[in-house]
N, C-alpha and C positions, 0 to 999 in steps of 0.2 A: 504494500500500500504506500507507494512513494509520494513525495511531495505533499501538497495540501490535502490529498485524499486521506491522509492520516488524521485529519480533523474529525472524521467520523467516529474516532475512538472516544471523543468527548460527548457523544450522544447523537441521535438521529437528527436533532434540530440544530446542531452546531453548524455555524455558517460564517463565512467571511463577509465583512461589511465594506471596508475601504482600506487602501494601503496607507501606512504611516511611514514617516521618515525613521529609518533604523540603521543608518550607516551602510557601508558597502558589503559587509560580510553576511548580512541576513536579509530575508524577505519578511517584513513586519506588517501585520494587518490588525485593524480592529476586528474583533469577532464577537459573535453572540453564542454563549454557551449556557444551557439551562435557563434561558431567558434573561441572562445578565450580560452586560458589556464586559469584554475582557480583551486581552492583547495576545495575538499569536505570533510567534517568531520561528521561522523556518530557516535552518542553516545546516552546515555540514560538520558541526562539532560531534565528537564521539560521545557514546553513552557515558563514559567515565567523566568526561568534561562536564556534561549536563547534570550528572549526578552530583558533582562537586558544587555547581552553581545553585541547583535547587535546594540542596541541603543547607548551603550558606543562607539563602533567602529565608528558609523556614526558621533557622536559628535566629536571624536578626528580627524577624517578625515576632517570634515568641518573646524576645527580649524587649519588645515595645517600640522598635524602630519602624518608621513608615517606609516600606519597600514593597515592590510587587510581590505577591504571594503566588507560588505555583498552584494551578488548578489541576486536580487529578482527573484522569480519564474515568470512564464509567467502571473500569476494573481496577482503579487505584494507582495507575502508573502516572509519573510526573512528566514523561516525555515519550514520544513515539517517532522513530525514524527522523530524528533531528528537529522535530516540532515540539515546542514548549508553549503552553498557554498560561498566562498570568493575569492576576487581577488588574483592572484598569485603575490607574492612580490619578486622581484629580489634582488640579493646581496649575498655576502659571509659572513662568520663569522668574528667577530672582530679579528684582528691579532696584533695590536699595542696598546701601552698605549693610544695613541690619539684616536683610534677607541673606546676604552672603555670610555674615557672622553666624547666623543660625545654621546655615549649611555647614560651616566649619565645625560647629558643635556636633552636628549629626555625624560628620565624618570621623571626628575624634571618638565618638561613641562606638562606631563600627570598629575602629582600631583597638579600642579597649576590649571589646567583646570577642576579638579574634586573635589575640596573642597566642602564638603556638599553633595556629591553624595550619593544616598540611597544604603544600603547594598544589595549585590546580594542575591536573595531570597534563604532562607535556610542556608546561610553562617553565620559564626561568625568571628569577628575580634580576633586578639590575646588577646586583653584586655577583650573582652567578655568572653573568655575562662578562665579568672580568677574565674568566677562563673559558667558559663555554662559548660556542659560536652560533648555536641555533636553539630555538625554543618557540614552538607554536607559530607565532607570526613574525618572529625575529630570525633573520639570517644575516649575520654580520659578514659572511663571505661575499655577499652581494654589494656591500658598501665599499667605497674607496678606503684603503688602508689608513690613510691620514685621518679620515673621518672616524673610523673605528677607534683609533688611538685617542682622539679628542673625547669621544663618548666614554671610553673606559676611564679616562682621567677624571671625568665628571662623576662617574659612578664610584670610583675608588674613594671619593670623599664621604661616601655613605657606609663604607666597610665597617663591620663590627657592630652595627646598630641592631636593636631588636626589630623583628619583623612581625607583620600581621597581615590581614587582608586589606588591600587597597582597592578602591573602586576602579581606578585606572583611567577615568575620563570625567573627573569631578568638576573641572572648570568649564565644561560644556553647558551652555545655558539650557539645552534641551534635556539634560539629565538631572536637573534639580527642579522639583515641583513644589511651589510654595502656596500655602493657604494661611489664613490668620492663625489657625490652630497648630500647624506643624510644617516641617520641611521634609519632603520625601526625596529619596534618591532612587532613580530608575536606571535601566539599561546597564546591567552588570556583566555584559558580554566581555569586557576587558579586565574584569576583576581578577586578581591573582595575589599571591603573597609577596610582599616587598616591604620597603622601608616607608613608614607612614607619612613622612614629610612630602613624599611624591604627590600625595593627594591634596596637599595644603598650599599649593601655589595658586592662590585664588585672587580674583579681582580686588584691587585695593588692599592687598595683603590682609584679607578678612580674617585669616587665622592668627594674625598677630605674631608672626615669626620675627625674630630679631634679624638685623641686616645680614649677618653671616649665615644664619640658618636659611633665610630666604634665598640667598645667592646660591648656596649649595643645592637646595631643593630645585630651584628654577633651572640651574644648569643640568642637573641630573634628569629632570623632567623633559627638558628640550631634547636631550640625548636619547631618552627612551622613545619619545614620539617620533624622532627621526628614524630610529632603528625599526620600530614597529611598522611604520608606513612606507619604508624605503621601496622605490624611489619616485614617489609622486611629488607634485609641486610643494605640497605642505611639508613633507619630510625634508625636502631640500631647504626650505625656509627655516625649519626648526634646527637643522644641523648648522646653519649659518649663525644661529644664536649661541652655539656651544663654542666657548673660547678656544682659540688656537693654543697649542702647547708652547 
């Protein structure tokens, strides 16, 4: 039952409604499941990868964070043939410095709740890439050697720090949903275990990092985004932000 045909696993009345923006790696639609609005995401991730993500979201939801919650199929599965269905999260993008400060608080709570969390299957952290060359969406052998050296110099400044789950795309306006009651974090497709400050390079330094910490995090984050997306225009721009040796 390939592709969107897998949606039938969520019930005879499950149906796609309209496409949503969900990045280049996935096909994301609003869907109706059991009479309720939800979000379906179809991609090529492995079952192990999706098991990691869905378990993380259940953990964060149980702890009281506002995140999309996996919706089970009629027989209790959380994903089928690369398709995941999650609750629809209301809210608009952050618009004020206070909205971003609240987002930083939510991210720090994610970090606190996931210390010691196992790495997402097949992924590498930024400091793993000081020695490894590949991991899921990263292939350093495809980058110019001089660029790899600059990225690794930026990541080396994070070496030895405690790790936890990072959202991985937290400064994207579309991934933070704000209401008066709460701030929600959506789209956990880039989440993995890494150094928490990578999540805290936010507009207006909303996380309140000191100058040195912000510089280290901003350089390491630019290097990460260059490596993950190489070699589209965005990744080239991000690599240009990583200082020369």
